C-alpha positions in Angstrom: -50.4 -32.3 -16.0 -49.8 -36.0 -16.4 -51.6 -38.6 -14.4 -49.5 -40.5 -11.9 -49.6 -44.3 -11.6 -50.4 -46.1 -8.4 -47.8 -48.8 -8.1 -47.4 -49.5 -4.4 -49.4 -52.3 -2.9 -50.1 -50.2 0.2 -51.8 -47.5 -2.0 -54.0 -50.2 -3.6 -54.9 -51.6 -0.2 -55.8 -48.1 1.1 -58.1 -47.6 -1.8 -59.8 -51.0 -1.2 -60.2 -50.3 2.5 -61.1 -46.6 2.6 -62.3 -45.9 -0.9 -65.9 -45.5 -2.0 -66.7 -48.2 -4.6 -68.9 -48.0 -7.7 -69.8 -51.2 -9.6 -70.9 -51.9 -13.1 -70.8 -55.1 -15.2 -67.6 -54.0 -16.8 -65.7 -52.2 -14.1 -65.4 -51.5 -10.4 -64.1 -48.1 -9.4 -62.6 -47.1 -6.1 -62.3 -43.4 -5.3 -60.2 -42.1 -2.5 -60.0 -38.3 -2.0 -56.6 -36.9 -0.9 -55.6 -33.6 0.6 -53.3 -32.4 -2.2 -51.7 -33.5 -5.5 -53.3 -34.5 -8.7 -55.0 -37.6 -10.1 -53.3 -40.9 -9.4 -54.5 -44.0 -11.4 -54.3 -47.7 -10.7 -55.6 -50.6 -12.7 -56.0 -54.1 -11.5 -56.7 -57.2 -13.5 -56.8 -60.6 -11.9 -56.1 -64.0 -13.4 -59.8 -64.7 -13.2 -60.2 -62.4 -16.2 -58.2 -64.7 -18.5 -54.8 -65.1 -19.9 -52.2 -62.4 -20.4 -53.7 -61.3 -23.7 -57.1 -60.7 -22.1 -55.7 -58.9 -19.1 -53.6 -56.6 -21.2 -56.6 -55.8 -23.4 -58.7 -55.0 -20.3 -56.0 -52.6 -19.0 -55.7 -51.0 -22.4 -59.5 -50.5 -22.7 -59.7 -49.0 -19.2 -56.7 -46.7 -19.8 -58.2 -45.4 -23.1 -61.6 -44.8 -21.6 -60.0 -42.8 -18.8 -58.1 -40.7 -21.3 -61.3 -39.9 -23.1 -62.9 -38.7 -19.8 -61.1 -35.4 -19.5 -61.0 -35.4 -15.7 -59.6 -32.1 -14.3 -55.9 -32.9 -13.7 -55.7 -30.9 -10.4 -58.3 -33.1 -8.7 -56.7 -34.6 -5.6 -58.0 -38.2 -5.9 -56.7 -41.7 -6.2 -58.7 -43.9 -8.7 -58.3 -47.7 -8.7 -60.1 -49.5 -11.5 -60.7 -53.3 -11.2 -61.4 -55.0 -14.5 -64.2 -57.6 -14.6 -64.4 -60.5 -17.0 -66.8 -58.6 -19.3 -64.2 -55.9 -19.8 -62.3 -58.0 -22.3 -65.4 -58.4 -24.5 -66.7 -54.9 -24.8 -65.6 -51.8 -26.7 -64.0 -48.8 -25.0 -67.1 -46.7 -25.4 -69.1 -49.0 -23.0 -66.4 -48.9 -20.4 -66.2 -45.1 -20.8 -70.0 -44.8 -20.3 -69.7 -46.9 -17.1 -66.8 -44.8 -15.9 -68.7 -41.6 -16.6 -71.6 -42.9 -14.4 -69.1 -43.7 -11.6 -67.5 -40.3 -11.8 -70.9 -38.6 -11.8 -71.9 -40.6 -8.7 -68.6 -39.6 -7.0 -69.1 -35.9 -8.0 -65.7 -35.8 -9.9 -67.0 -34.4 -13.2 -67.1 -30.7 -13.7 -70.5 -29.2 -14.0 
C-alpha cells in the first residue's frame, strides 16, 4: 500500500493543533491518529532553512528516512515532518535515527 501525501492546508493545520509533537535537532514530528485509512505523510520546509536547494534536500532526506522506516502501511495516522536548519547538513541515517525515536515514543513501531 502506498503512502498518501498530505497536501491540504487544513490537514497540516489540524496536525499542528491536535497532533502530538516530538522534537529533535534535525526534525519535528507531529502525529495525529485517525479512525481509518492508512499512513498519510506531509513534509514542511520553511524559508528559514535556506534557499530552494537546501529545502529540496531537506525534503528528500526526510522522505528517504521515512521509506527506510518500514512503518506498517495500514496504520491510521497522519504524520507531518517539519525540517529544521540542521536537516540540510546531516546524512539520512541521522534523520532516520531521530525519526525512529519519535515513532517509538508515539508507539507506532511494531514490537
